[in-house]
C-alpha positions as CSV (number, residue, x, y, z in Angstrom):
1,M,-105.7,-11.6,-6.2
2,K,-107.1,-12.7,-9.6
3,K,-105.0,-10.1,-11.4
4,M,-101.9,-11.4,-9.6
5,V,-102.6,-15.0,-10.6
6,I,-103.1,-14.0,-14.2
7,T,-99.9,-11.9,-14.2
8,M,-97.9,-14.8,-12.8
9,L,-99.4,-17.2,-15.4
10,I,-98.4,-14.8,-18.2
11,I,-94.8,-14.5,-16.7
12,A,-94.6,-18.3,-16.5
13,V,-95.7,-18.8,-20.1
14,A,-93.2,-16.2,-21.2
15,C,-90.4,-17.9,-19.3
16,V,-91.3,-21.3,-20.8
17,G,-91.2,-19.6,-24.2
18,L,-87.8,-18.1,-23.6
19,F,-86.4,-21.4,-22.3
20,A,-87.8,-23.2,-25.3
21,Q,-86.2,-20.6,-27.7
22,A,-82.9,-20.9,-25.8
23,E,-83.0,-24.7,-26.2
24,V,-83.6,-24.3,-30.0
25,E,-80.7,-21.8,-30.3
26,T,-78.4,-24.1,-28.4
27,A,-79.4,-27.0,-30.5
28,N,-78.5,-25.0,-33.6
29,V,-75.1,-24.1,-32.4
30,V,-72.3,-26.1,-34.2
31,L,-69.3,-26.7,-31.9
32,N,-65.9,-25.9,-33.3
33,K,-64.9,-29.6,-33.2
34,D,-67.8,-30.4,-35.5
35,K,-67.1,-27.8,-38.1
36,P,-65.4,-28.3,-41.6
37,L,-61.6,-28.4,-41.5
38,V,-59.5,-28.5,-44.7
39,F,-55.7,-28.8,-44.6
40,F,-54.1,-27.5,-47.8
41,N,-50.7,-27.3,-49.4
42,R,-49.1,-29.1,-46.5
43,Q,-50.7,-32.4,-45.5
44,P,-50.2,-33.4,-41.8
45,S,-47.4,-35.9,-41.9
46,D,-44.2,-37.1,-40.2
47,P,-41.3,-34.9,-41.4
48,V,-38.9,-37.8,-41.4
49,S,-40.8,-40.8,-42.7
50,G,-43.3,-38.8,-44.7
51,S,-46.2,-40.9,-43.5
52,I,-49.5,-39.2,-43.3
53,D,-50.8,-38.2,-39.9
54,M,-54.2,-39.9,-40.1
55,E,-55.0,-38.8,-36.5
56,S,-55.2,-35.2,-37.8
57,M,-56.9,-36.3,-41.1
58,N,-59.6,-38.1,-39.1
59,W,-60.1,-35.2,-36.7
60,N,-63.8,-35.3,-37.6
61,S,-65.9,-36.5,-40.6
62,K,-65.5,-33.1,-42.2
63,T,-61.7,-33.1,-42.3
64,Y,-60.0,-33.3,-45.7
65,Y,-56.8,-32.3,-47.5
66,V,-56.4,-30.4,-50.8
67,G,-53.1,-30.3,-52.6
68,F,-51.5,-31.8,-55.7
69,D,-50.0,-35.1,-56.7
70,A,-46.5,-34.6,-55.2
71,A,-45.1,-37.9,-56.4
72,G,-46.5,-37.3,-59.8
73,G,-45.2,-33.8,-59.8
74,G,-41.7,-35.0,-59.0
75,A,-41.8,-37.4,-62.0
76,V,-43.1,-34.6,-64.3
77,Q,-40.2,-32.3,-63.3
78,G,-37.7,-35.2,-63.8
79,K,-39.1,-35.9,-67.3
80,L,-39.1,-32.2,-68.2
81,I,-35.4,-32.1,-67.4
82,V,-34.4,-35.3,-69.3
83,D,-36.5,-34.4,-72.3
84,Y,-34.7,-31.0,-72.4
85,L,-31.3,-32.7,-72.2
86,A,-32.2,-35.4,-74.8
87,N,-33.2,-32.7,-77.3
88,C,-30.4,-30.3,-76.4
89,T,-28.1,-29.1,-79.2
90,A,-25.9,-26.9,-77.1
91,A,-22.6,-28.0,-75.6
92,L,-23.8,-28.6,-72.0
93,D,-20.6,-30.3,-70.8
94,R,-18.8,-27.1,-70.0
95,N,-15.5,-28.5,-69.0
96,G,-15.5,-31.4,-71.4
97,D,-15.1,-34.1,-68.8
98,G,-17.9,-36.3,-70.1
99,T,-20.0,-35.6,-67.0
100,I,-23.1,-33.5,-66.5
101,G,-22.7,-32.0,-63.1
102,Y,-25.7,-30.4,-61.3
103,V,-26.5,-28.6,-58.1
104,L,-29.8,-29.0,-56.3
105,C,-31.8,-26.5,-54.3
106,I,-33.9,-28.4,-51.7
107,G,-36.9,-26.6,-50.2
108,D,-37.4,-28.3,-46.9
109,V,-36.0,-31.7,-46.0
110,G,-39.1,-32.4,-43.8
111,H,-41.7,-31.5,-46.4
112,N,-43.4,-34.3,-48.5
113,D,-43.5,-32.1,-51.6
114,S,-39.8,-31.3,-51.4
115,K,-39.0,-35.0,-50.9
116,A,-41.1,-36.0,-53.9
117,R,-39.4,-33.4,-56.1
118,T,-35.9,-34.4,-55.0
119,E,-36.7,-38.0,-55.6
120,G,-38.2,-37.4,-59.0
121,I,-35.2,-35.4,-60.1
122,R,-32.7,-38.0,-58.9
123,K,-34.6,-40.9,-60.4
124,A,-34.8,-39.2,-63.8
125,L,-31.1,-38.4,-63.8
126,G,-30.1,-41.8,-62.3
127,T,-28.6,-40.3,-59.2
128,W,-31.3,-41.7,-56.8
129,N,-29.7,-43.6,-53.9
130,G,-32.7,-44.3,-51.8
131,S,-32.8,-41.0,-49.9
132,T,-33.9,-37.4,-50.4
133,D,-31.4,-36.0,-47.9
134,P,-28.8,-33.5,-49.1
135,G,-25.6,-35.3,-50.3
136,V,-27.1,-38.7,-50.6
137,S,-26.8,-39.6,-54.3
138,K,-24.9,-41.8,-56.8
139,V,-23.5,-41.4,-60.2
140,G,-26.2,-41.6,-62.9
141,A,-26.4,-41.3,-66.7
142,V,-28.4,-39.2,-69.1
143,N,-28.8,-38.8,-72.9
144,V,-27.7,-35.4,-74.1
145,G,-28.3,-34.7,-77.8
146,G,-27.9,-38.4,-78.7
147,K,-24.8,-39.0,-76.5
148,T,-24.7,-40.6,-73.1
149,Y,-23.1,-38.7,-70.2
150,K,-22.4,-39.5,-66.6
151,V,-24.4,-37.4,-64.2
152,V,-23.2,-36.3,-60.8
153,E,-25.0,-34.3,-58.1
154,L,-22.2,-31.9,-57.2
155,E,-24.0,-30.6,-54.2
156,G,-27.6,-30.5,-52.8
157,K,-28.6,-28.1,-50.1
158,A,-31.7,-27.2,-48.1
159,M,-32.4,-23.5,-48.6
160,T,-33.0,-22.2,-45.1
161,G,-33.0,-18.5,-44.4
162,T,-31.2,-16.8,-41.6
163,D,-34.5,-16.5,-39.8
164,G,-35.0,-20.3,-40.0
165,S,-37.6,-20.1,-42.9
166,T,-37.5,-22.8,-45.5
167,W,-37.7,-22.6,-49.4
168,N,-35.9,-19.4,-49.0
169,A,-35.0,-17.5,-52.2
170,N,-32.3,-15.4,-50.6
171,A,-30.6,-18.5,-49.3
172,A,-30.6,-19.8,-52.8
173,T,-29.0,-16.7,-54.2
174,E,-26.2,-17.0,-51.6
175,A,-25.8,-20.7,-52.2
176,M,-25.6,-20.3,-56.0
177,G,-23.0,-17.6,-55.6
178,G,-20.9,-20.0,-53.5
179,W,-21.4,-22.9,-55.9
180,A,-20.4,-20.8,-58.9
181,T,-17.2,-19.7,-57.1
182,K,-16.3,-23.1,-55.7
183,L,-17.4,-25.5,-58.5
184,G,-16.9,-23.2,-61.6
185,N,-17.4,-24.9,-64.9
186,Q,-18.3,-28.3,-63.3
187,I,-21.8,-26.9,-63.1
188,D,-23.7,-27.9,-66.2
189,L,-27.3,-27.8,-64.8
190,V,-29.2,-26.2,-61.9
191,V,-32.4,-27.8,-60.5
192,S,-34.7,-26.4,-57.8
193,N,-37.6,-27.7,-55.8
194,N,-39.5,-24.5,-56.5
195,D,-39.5,-21.4,-58.7
196,G,-38.8,-19.0,-55.8
197,M,-35.4,-20.6,-55.2
198,A,-34.7,-21.0,-58.9
199,M,-35.3,-17.3,-59.4
200,G,-33.1,-16.7,-56.4
201,C,-30.3,-18.6,-58.1
202,L,-30.6,-16.4,-61.2
203,Q,-30.1,-13.4,-59.0
204,A,-26.6,-14.5,-58.1
205,S,-24.2,-12.0,-59.7
206,N,-21.9,-14.9,-60.9
207,Y,-24.6,-17.2,-62.2
208,P,-22.9,-19.1,-65.1
209,A,-24.3,-17.8,-68.3
210,G,-26.2,-20.3,-70.5
211,V,-26.5,-23.0,-67.8
212,P,-30.0,-24.4,-67.9
213,I,-32.1,-24.1,-64.7
214,F,-35.4,-25.7,-63.8
215,G,-37.9,-24.7,-61.1
216,Y,-41.4,-25.8,-60.0
217,D,-44.7,-24.0,-59.4
218,A,-45.2,-22.0,-62.6
219,N,-45.2,-18.7,-60.7
220,A,-45.9,-15.7,-62.9
221,D,-42.3,-14.4,-62.7
222,A,-41.0,-17.9,-63.6
223,I,-43.3,-18.1,-66.6
224,E,-42.0,-14.7,-67.8
225,A,-38.5,-15.9,-67.3
226,I,-39.1,-18.9,-69.5
227,G,-40.5,-16.6,-72.2
228,A,-37.3,-14.5,-71.8
229,G,-35.1,-17.5,-72.2
230,K,-33.7,-17.2,-68.6
231,L,-35.5,-20.3,-67.0
232,S,-35.5,-23.6,-68.9
233,G,-38.7,-25.1,-67.4
234,T,-41.1,-25.4,-64.5
235,V,-44.0,-27.5,-63.4
236,S,-47.6,-26.2,-63.0
237,Q,-49.4,-27.8,-60.1
238,N,-52.6,-26.1,-61.3
239,V,-52.8,-23.6,-58.5
240,D,-56.3,-22.3,-59.5
241,A,-57.7,-25.8,-59.2
242,Q,-56.1,-26.3,-55.8
243,A,-57.3,-22.9,-54.5
244,T,-60.8,-23.5,-55.8
245,A,-61.0,-27.0,-54.5
246,T,-59.9,-25.9,-51.0
247,L,-62.9,-23.5,-51.0
248,Q,-65.3,-25.9,-52.8
249,V,-64.8,-28.7,-50.4
250,L,-65.5,-26.3,-47.5
251,R,-68.5,-25.0,-49.4
252,N,-69.9,-28.5,-49.9
253,L,-69.4,-29.4,-46.2
254,L,-71.0,-26.1,-45.1
255,D,-73.9,-26.9,-47.4
256,G,-74.4,-30.2,-45.6
257,L,-73.1,-32.5,-48.4
258,T,-71.7,-35.9,-47.3
259,G,-69.9,-38.9,-48.8
260,A,-68.6,-38.6,-52.3
261,D,-70.5,-35.4,-52.9
262,V,-68.0,-33.6,-50.7
263,Y,-65.1,-34.2,-53.2
264,K,-67.1,-34.4,-56.4
265,K,-69.6,-31.6,-56.4
266,G,-68.2,-28.6,-58.1
267,I,-65.0,-30.5,-58.7
268,S,-65.4,-33.5,-61.0
269,E,-69.2,-32.8,-61.6
270,A,-71.3,-29.6,-61.4
271,D,-72.6,-28.5,-58.1
272,A,-76.1,-27.2,-57.3
273,Y,-75.0,-23.7,-58.5
274,G,-73.5,-24.9,-61.8
275,N,-69.9,-24.7,-60.8
276,K,-67.2,-27.2,-61.8
277,I,-63.4,-27.0,-61.7
278,T,-62.0,-27.4,-65.2
279,P,-58.5,-29.1,-64.6
280,P,-58.6,-32.8,-63.5
281,M,-58.4,-33.7,-59.9
282,E,-58.0,-37.1,-58.2
283,Y,-59.4,-38.1,-54.8
284,R,-57.5,-40.6,-52.7
285,A,-59.7,-42.1,-50.0
286,E,-57.0,-43.7,-47.9
287,T,-55.6,-40.3,-47.0
288,K,-58.7,-38.1,-47.5
289,A,-56.7,-36.1,-50.1
290,L,-58.0,-34.3,-53.2
291,L,-55.1,-33.7,-55.6
292,A,-54.6,-31.6,-58.6
293,Q,-52.6,-33.0,-61.5
294,N,-49.3,-31.5,-62.8
295,S,-48.0,-30.4,-66.2
296,G,-44.6,-29.4,-67.5
297,V,-44.0,-25.9,-68.8
298,N,-41.2,-25.0,-71.1
299,A,-40.4,-22.7,-74.1
300,D,-42.9,-24.5,-76.2
301,N,-46.0,-23.9,-74.1
302,W,-45.2,-21.2,-71.6
303,K,-47.8,-18.7,-73.2
304,E,-50.6,-21.1,-72.1
305,Y,-49.6,-20.4,-68.4
306,T,-49.3,-16.6,-68.4
307,A,-50.9,-14.8,-65.4
308,G,-54.4,-13.5,-65.4
309,T,-56.3,-16.6,-66.6
310,R,-59.0,-17.8,-64.2
311,D,-61.2,-20.9,-64.4
312,A,-64.3,-20.0,-66.4
313,G,-66.0,-23.1,-64.8
314,I,-66.5,-21.1,-61.6
315,K,-69.2,-18.5,-61.6
316,Q,-71.1,-16.6,-59.0
317,S,-72.9,-18.9,-56.5
318,T,-76.2,-18.1,-54.7
319,A,-75.2,-20.2,-51.7
320,P,-75.6,-18.6,-48.3
321,K,-72.6,-16.7,-47.2
322,K,-70.3,-18.4,-44.7
323,K,-67.2,-17.2,-42.8
324,V,-63.9,-19.2,-43.0
325,L,-60.6,-18.6,-41.2
326,L,-57.6,-19.6,-43.3
327,T,-53.9,-19.7,-42.2
328,I,-50.8,-19.5,-44.5
329,Y,-47.6,-20.7,-43.0
330,N,-45.4,-17.9,-44.4
331,A,-46.4,-14.4,-45.6
332,S,-43.1,-14.4,-47.7
333,D,-43.6,-17.7,-49.5
334,N,-43.4,-16.9,-53.2
335,F,-45.8,-19.5,-54.4
336,L,-48.5,-19.0,-51.7
337,S,-48.3,-15.2,-51.8
338,S,-48.0,-14.6,-55.5
339,S,-50.2,-17.4,-56.8
340,Y,-52.3,-19.3,-54.3
341,L,-53.5,-16.4,-52.2
342,P,-54.7,-14.2,-55.2
343,A,-56.6,-17.3,-56.5
344,L,-58.2,-17.8,-53.1
345,Y,-59.3,-14.1,-53.0
346,Y,-60.7,-14.4,-56.5
347,Y,-62.8,-17.5,-56.0
348,A,-63.9,-17.1,-52.4
349,P,-66.5,-14.3,-53.2
350,L,-67.8,-16.4,-56.2
351,L,-68.5,-19.2,-53.7
352,N,-70.0,-16.8,-51.2
353,I,-67.2,-17.5,-48.7
354,D,-66.1,-14.6,-46.5
355,L,-62.4,-15.5,-46.2
356,I,-60.3,-14.2,-43.3
357,V,-56.6,-14.9,-43.9
358,V,-53.8,-14.9,-41.2
359,Q,-50.2,-15.5,-42.1
360,G,-47.2,-16.7,-40.3
361,D,-43.4,-16.2,-40.5
362,G,-42.5,-19.6,-42.0
363,Q,-40.4,-20.4,-38.9
364,N,-42.5,-20.6,-35.7
365,E,-45.8,-22.4,-35.6
366,S,-46.9,-19.9,-33.0
367,S,-46.8,-17.2,-35.7
368,C,-49.9,-18.9,-37.1
369,I,-51.3,-20.5,-34.0
370,D,-51.5,-17.2,-32.1
371,K,-53.7,-15.8,-34.9
372,F,-55.9,-18.9,-35.0
373,T,-58.3,-17.3,-32.6
374,N,-62.0,-16.2,-32.2
375,L,-62.8,-19.7,-33.6
376,N,-66.5,-19.5,-32.5
377,S,-67.1,-16.7,-35.0
378,F,-66.2,-18.9,-38.0
379,D,-68.2,-21.6,-39.9
380,G,-65.1,-23.5,-41.1
381,Y,-61.3,-23.5,-41.2
382,A,-58.6,-24.0,-43.8
383,I,-55.1,-24.7,-42.4
384,N,-51.6,-24.4,-44.0
385,M,-49.1,-25.3,-41.3
386,V,-45.5,-24.1,-40.7
387,K,-44.5,-27.7,-39.9
388,T,-46.2,-30.7,-41.3
389,N,-46.3,-32.4,-37.9
390,S,-48.3,-29.6,-36.4
391,G,-51.8,-30.8,-37.2
392,R,-52.6,-31.6,-33.6
393,D,-51.6,-28.0,-32.5
394,Y,-54.6,-26.7,-34.5
395,T,-57.1,-29.5,-33.7
396,D,-56.4,-29.1,-30.0
397,K,-57.7,-25.5,-30.3
398,L,-60.9,-26.8,-31.9
399,K,-61.8,-29.2,-29.2
400,Y,-64.3,-26.9,-27.6
């Protein structure tokens, strides 16, 4: 009887210990809804008005956006173009009608970055008429080699592929071929919302020789094209700074940092491991956005932007390893696949982040959402949406 009592006491104590351990383990579990979440490249917003979706941005206290200064970038691209024209010695007015005619490749009419670039281009050339929609412009004016010319947007078109994907280079090739046939020597200038579409235009068999063309993104092939005299200019949005900042903000949140330390440590000031992003970045508290600054690239400075250069300010961290799930809206997107993703893969191991990447088709949100799974096994999330108004589709999956 005495042995039985002692045995029962031992079992009782063991059970209490197991329950206590279970309670501790449960207390240490972080629910998905409380984990770090960084939107990047596409900030949640209304595709028509462009207003930021603050419901998604305020999903939890650990939600942020990392991108670049879209409005500033549009202005940089516009200035790059007008500076080129002002210093141009070639006869740009191909048909001698006193008008500089241009065609415009629009990436995605519902994308804030595309809107900002279209606006920047039109304002610089004087063709801005209060809207970024295709076909909504007015007659502008520009200085070319000391002489003032009228400027006309001959045609602007959203480059949507046959599969519905936006920013489509193949669509730009087809459009450019059609423009060259239809408009002939009225085309004096070609402008694109990104490098992928600009390079697509150059692939058109009847691209008018000698006509200047401008892109945006500073992709490796575009930089080479500038060096070869095929592309007239592009804009660098400091992709390494963006990719590193996306990971650094997650790293800071995973390390328990709060307040200004989240968007400063490792970014504008050194973090605990001695890391600091070299290019300048700006934080905008009203939209919880950390933005890289832009710079123009042309024949004078293209060598400074050649591929293979990484930020020496980021070295190997001794932080504990964490696992992050990251989505990319389109596996075929030229900028994300050739520039952003390689940068992410380079910097993630340095910050001790185990990065799992899933990619969509650029058309259907489900192509990303359906892969946004096994969420309990990740410590944080980085999201690049197919559509800018899809933030809630992702946060809904993180409710539990």
